[in-house]
N, C-alpha and C positions, 0 to 999 in steps of 0.2 A: 629673360623675364618672366616671360609668360609660363615658361617648364618650369620655373621655380613654384609659380603660383599654384600650376596645376599638380604639382608634387607634393604641395604642402596642404593643398585639400584634400588629396588622396590620403596621404598621410594622418591627417586629422580625420577622416571619416573612417579611417581603418582602426586608428586609435580608439575611436569614439565605440564602432562596433565591438572592439576586442575585450570593452572595459563593460559592457550591459550585461545584463542579467540574462538574457535570452542566449548568450553564446556559454557563459559559464554554467548555466543548466539547460541543454537543450532540453526542448519538450514543453508542456504543459505542466501547471501546477495544480494540484486536488488537495482541498481542505475540506474536513467533515467532520462529523459526530456520531458515534456508534452508543446507542442506546440498547437495553435490555428491560425488560418489566418497569419502563417510566424512570430508569436510572441510569448514568452514563456507566461505562465500561472502560475500566483501568485496565493497562496492561494485555488488552487483545492483540492480535496479531492479524493485520487487515493487508489481503493481498488481491492486486488486480490482476486476473489471469486472463489471457489472450482466449478469445472463445474457442480456439482449436488446440487450446493447450488444456491436460488434465492430469490425471494421475494420483496417486497416493502422496505425492511430495510438490504441490503448486509451485510455481515460481510465476515472476511477474514483480512490477513494481509494489514494493511492501512497505509497512509503516506500522510502530507499534503506538496506541492510544495512549495519552496522556492520564494523568489524574481526573480531568474533565471528560474523558472519553473521546477526545479530539484528537485528530492526526492529518499530518500534513504529507506530501509526496511531492515531489521536484522531479522533472524529466522524463515524465510520463508522454508517450507518443498518445497523440489524439485517436480514439476508436473507442468501441464499446467492448467492454470487458464485464467477465464472471466476478464476482468479489466474494470471496472467500474470508471469513473471519471467523478465529476461533480463539480459544483460551485454555491452556488445561492447569488444573489444579493439582498441586501433588498430594497425595495422601499420606496422613499423618506419620510421620518417621521417616518418610524418603522423599528423594529430591530428583527434580525432573534432569535426563541430560539435556546438554545444551544441543540445540537443531544442529544440522551439519557436523555433528560426534557419531554418523554411521546410523542414527536411527531419524526414520520419517516421524510424523504424526500419528501415523496409525500403530507403528510400532511402541512408540511412547505409550500410547492408551494400553495397548496390548499386553505391554509388559506389566501392567496391574500397578505403576507408579501414580500414574494419573487419571483423573477424569475431566470429562470437558466441563466448563461452567456455563459454556454458552449451549444452546439446542446443535446436536451432532450435525445436523443437515447443513449448517453453515458453513461446515469444517471442509469440504470436499466441492470441487470445480462438478463431478456430476450429481449432487445432490442439494448444493445452493441455488436457490431463486432469486439471488441478489445479483442486481446489474449495475454497470455505472457508465455513462456517455461521458468521454470526455473530448471537449472540442479543445482550440489552440489557446492558448494563453492562460489565464485565472479561471479555476473551476471551483467557483465557494458553495459553501452548502452542499457537500452530496454526501448526506447523509444516510445512516441506516438504523432503522428501528425493529429489532431482530424480535420474533415472535415464537410462541411455541416453547415445548419441552424438549 
């Protein structure tokens, strides 16, 4: 009888843990807003880059801002990140290739097909001055107000 009760308790605890949000999305969640010139930035790519990572094609937890300039990331490992934010605008009559189609952000810009809508310093780990400290659980209001040209 005791062993059945113990088994039932273990099964219940395992089932409850298996259905929790933390097991579905391991790590922390981050929400925030990107602003530039006092206006929300829609369609910008936000990348949390590990402090040791860099290069022309930064990787890490990524989100795209919505029409209100808001973004959400889930499954982010707690730690300190450099933050890269960019938005390329196609030049009239051209279409930017999708990232991952053999071109990184610098190649797309160098091709003459697009220009940065935001200050270019935010587009690279080596030049951005933006950082984010992510703690366990929910991290709300991780906002970025971009300055400069």
